[in-house]
N, C-alpha and C positions, 0 to 999 in steps of 0.2 A: 366788315364794316368799312364804309368808304372813308378815306382820309379827309378830315376837315380842310377846307381850302382857305388859306389866309392871304390877305393882301397887305403888304408892308408898304407904307408911304413915308418916305424920308428923303430929304434933299442931299443928305450926306451919304456918298457912295460907300464909304467904309462901313458905316453903321448898317446900311442896307444889306451889304454882303455878309456881315457878321450875324445879323439877325436871321437872314435867310438860311444860312448854313446851320445855325443852331436849331432853328425851328424845324427844318427838314430832318435833321437828325433826331428830333423829338417826335417825329411821326406825322408831321403836317405836310400838306401839299401847299407850296408857298410861291406866290408871284409878287414881284416888287415893282414899285413905281417911284419915279424921281420927284414928282410934284403932283399937285391936285389935278392939273389938266391931263397928265398921263394916266393917273388913277381913274379919272372919269371915263376915259376911253376904254379902259379895261373893265370897268363896272358895267359898261354898256354891252359888252360882249361875253362876259364870263359870270358865273355864279360863285359868290363867296360866302363863307360862313362867318367871317369876322374881318374887320378892317383895323389894323394897327397903324395909327395915324399920328405923325409928328405935328406938333402945334406950330413950331417956329420954322416956317418955310417961306422962301421968297415968293412973291406973287400972292396968290390966294392962301391965307393961313389955314391951319388945321381946324380951328374952331369954326370959321366960316364954311369950310368944306364939310365939316361934320354936320352943320345945320342943313346944308344942301342935301347930303346923303339921307338924313333923317326925314326930310320933306318928300323924298322920292322912293326910298328903299327901306326894307325892313332889316337889313343886315346890321348886326351890332357893331359898335365902334369902341375901341380902346385907345385913348389919347396918351401920347408920350410928349413930355416937354421938359426943358431945362428949368422951367419955373416951378416953384413949389408953393407959391403964395396961395392963401385961401381964396382970394378973389379970382385967381386963374382957374382953380379947381371948380369953383362955382360956375364960372363962365362956360367951362367945358361941359359940365353936367347940364346946364341950362340949354346948351346947344344940342343936347340929346345923346351925349356920350354915355356908354354903359359902365365905363370905369376910367380911371385916370391914374397914370403912373409917372411920377417926376423922375427926371434924369439927375444923376446917374443911378442906375438900378442894377440889381443882380439878375442875370438871365433867368435863374431859377424862379425868381419872383414874377417875372414877366410870364413865364410858362404857367405858373400857378394861377395867375390872374386870367390868362387866356382860357384855361380849362374851366375856371369858375364861371366866366361869362358864357361859355358854350353850354355848360350844364344848366344854367338858368335861362336859356333861350329856347323855349319849346318849338318855335318856328323852325329853327335849324335842325332839331331832332326829328320833327314830324314831316319835314318837307319831302315831297316826292323827288327822288334822285333825278337830276338832269345832267345831260352830257356837257362837258366843258369843251367848246368848239372854238378854235382859233381860225380866223379868216385872213387869207393872204391872196388877194386877187382872185384868180380862178381856182386857187387851192384852198382847202380847208383841212384842219387837223382835229380829229376827235381825240382829246387827251385821255378820256376814260377808256376808250377802246384801242388807242394806239394806232388809229387808222389815218392815213394820209390820202386825200382824194384830190385829183387834178382834172378839171373839166368834167366832173361827175364820174371819173374812172378811178377805182381803187388802185393805188400804187403799191407794188410789191416791195416791201422793205426787208433787208437782211436783218438779223438779230442785232448787229452793231448799229445799223442805220436807225432801227426802231428805238434802241436805247438812247442814241444821240439825240433824236428828235424829241424824245420824252424829256430829257434833261433841258434842252433849249426851250421847249414849250413851257416847262415849269417856271422858267425865268424870262418869259417873253417880255421884250422891251428893256431888258437889262443885259449888260455885257458879261459874258462868261469867259474867263481866261482859259487858255489851252491847258494850264496846270489844273484848273478846277474841272475841266472836262475829263481829263485823264483820271482824276480822283473819283469823279462820279461814275465814269465808265468802268472802273476797276471792280465795281459791285455787280456789273452785268454779266451775261453769259459769255461774252467774249471781251476780256480785258483789253483796253486800247492803249497802245504806246503813244507817247507824245508826238513822235515823228509821223504817226499814221493819222493824226487828227485832220490835217489838211486834205489828205486823200479822201477820208470819209465825208468831210464837208463838201468836197467837189462832187462826190457821187450823190449826196443828198440833194444838192442844188439841181442836178439834172432831173430829179423827180418832183421838184417843188417850184422852180423858177420858170417863167416863160422864156427867159434867155439866161442860161447858167453863166454865160461870160460877163453879163452885167446884172449881177444879183441885186434884187430890190428888197427881198425879205430875209434871206439868210446872209446877213451882212458881215464883212470883215471890218473890225474896228482896229485900225493900225496901231500896233504897239500894245493893244489891250486884250484882244481876243475876238469872240464872235457874238453876234446878237441876232435873235429872231424878232423881226419887226412884223406887226400885224396891222390889219385895217380896223380892228376893234368891233367888227360887225357881229351880230348874233345870228344863230341858226334860224 
């Protein structure tokens, strides 16, 4: 059975990282967005089974964004907020949210609520599987098949490169630290040492970037790690 694909939208980087790690370990395919604008670009290019959306964000807040999602898409929405007042819960539900969880919360409760929403969403269960494809200029990455194409030509990836691309694609638009990459890669067929991360990134750039010396999509975030940036287009 295909892993449900969740979109986490929260402006707090620490919370995003914690939720992403917890939900990935709980068996979900997880992508994270830092705000509504970022999430909107991801929704335009990827298929999601559920959006976990923080209400209190700078710019467009979660309730307004939820209302916009509901007007255009059928994906269910679970709202997270520091507010627990009845009026806020009502506002969220009126905006079309499928459930509402006040902060702080236990991760296990979030997991139970996510599974409950997914169980009662027949559209997600009956949907014909579609491929999750990330677009990066002349390159595209089929996340389900683990295939990287450049100018219409399939790129041959080593086992390590394929695993690295899979980890970065699952967190497209978010920074992944070298330590996190090592942790994720240790589950793959060829465990990666931290000192080898930079070498593998360089090799992957040669197969992805139009100019590997000036990377546009597989970016180095100084002092933080690496990030896979996409154009957000659909196949």
